C-alpha positions as CSV (number, residue, x, y, z in Angstrom):
1,M,37.3,43.0,117.5
2,K,37.8,45.1,114.4
3,T,40.8,44.0,112.4
4,E,40.5,46.9,109.9
5,L,41.9,49.1,112.7
6,V,45.2,47.3,112.4
7,W,45.6,48.6,108.9
8,L,44.7,52.1,110.1
9,A,47.4,51.9,112.7
10,L,49.9,50.7,110.1
11,L,48.9,53.6,107.8
12,M,49.3,56.0,110.7
13,G,52.8,54.8,111.4
14,A,53.7,55.0,107.7
15,V,52.4,58.6,107.5
16,T,53.8,59.9,110.8
17,Y,57.3,58.2,110.9
18,P,58.8,60.2,108.0
19,W,58.0,63.4,109.8
20,R,59.7,62.1,112.9
21,A,62.8,61.2,110.9
22,V,63.2,64.6,109.3
23,P,65.8,65.7,111.9
24,L,67.8,62.6,111.0
25,I,67.7,63.0,107.3
26,A,67.9,66.8,107.1
27,P,71.4,67.8,108.4
28,G,70.6,71.4,109.0
29,M,67.5,70.8,110.9
30,H,69.0,72.0,114.2
31,R,69.7,75.4,112.6
32,L,66.1,76.1,111.9
33,P,64.3,78.6,114.1
34,S,62.8,76.9,117.2
35,R,59.3,77.6,115.9
36,A,60.0,75.7,112.7
37,Q,61.5,72.8,114.7
38,E,58.4,72.7,116.9
39,Y,56.2,72.6,113.8
40,F,58.1,69.7,112.3
41,R,58.0,67.9,115.6
42,L,54.2,68.2,115.9
43,V,53.3,67.3,112.3
44,G,53.4,63.5,113.1
45,P,50.9,63.7,116.0
46,A,48.7,66.1,114.0
47,V,48.5,63.7,111.1
48,L,47.8,60.9,113.6
49,A,45.0,62.9,115.1
50,A,43.4,63.7,111.8
51,L,43.4,60.0,110.7
52,A,42.0,58.9,114.1
53,A,39.3,61.7,114.2
54,V,37.4,60.1,111.3
55,D,37.3,56.8,113.1
56,V,36.1,58.4,116.3
57,M,33.4,60.7,114.9
58,V,32.0,58.7,112.0
59,I,30.4,55.2,112.2
60,L,29.0,53.1,109.4
61,D,25.7,51.2,109.7
62,A,25.0,47.9,108.1
63,E,24.5,49.5,104.7
64,R,27.8,51.4,105.0
65,T,26.1,54.7,105.4
66,P,28.2,57.1,107.5
67,S,26.7,58.9,110.4
68,F,28.0,61.2,113.2
69,H,28.8,59.4,116.4
70,V,29.3,60.5,120.0
71,G,30.6,57.9,122.5
72,V,33.3,57.0,124.9
73,E,35.9,57.5,122.2
74,W,35.4,61.3,122.6
75,L,36.3,61.1,126.3
76,A,39.3,59.0,125.4
77,V,40.5,61.4,122.7
78,G,40.0,64.4,125.1
79,V,42.1,62.7,127.8
80,C,44.7,61.9,125.2
81,L,44.9,65.5,124.0
82,V,45.2,66.9,127.5
83,L,47.9,64.4,128.4
84,V,49.8,65.0,125.2
85,S,49.8,68.7,125.5
86,A,50.7,68.6,129.2
87,R,53.5,66.0,129.0
88,R,54.6,66.8,125.4
89,G,54.7,63.1,124.6
90,L,52.3,60.9,122.6
91,L,52.8,57.6,124.4
92,V,51.2,58.4,127.7
93,G,48.2,59.9,126.0
94,L,47.6,57.0,123.7
95,V,48.0,54.5,126.5
96,A,45.5,56.4,128.7
97,A,43.0,56.6,125.8
98,A,43.3,52.9,125.0
99,L,42.8,52.1,128.7
100,I,39.7,54.3,129.1
101,T,38.1,52.7,126.0
102,T,39.0,49.2,127.0
103,V,37.7,49.5,130.5
104,V,34.4,51.2,129.5
105,R,33.8,48.6,126.8
106,A,34.7,45.7,129.2
107,L,32.2,47.0,131.7
108,N,29.6,47.2,128.9
109,L,29.1,50.9,129.6
110,A,29.4,51.8,125.9
């Protein structure tokens, strides 16, 4: 188990939470055009995706040399993206991605 991913998750939360709190701390947020409100609502998930993309696409070998990686994580990310865009919520997509990755790794398929 990689414990450095815990720090990545905490960093993701620290980066995405302030964007989710914008409507609470900006009193006139509800008066913005709907397109601007949608933008602010999606900044958090976009930052989360950007931070996670590096962890999915790049692996480090024993000498810490980065290389491009294609694995089960790509499937999990794809399922997450589809579910998030269809349901307009992040939780279901993240849970599905985590389940896919966990099951595939538990079955030793990846």
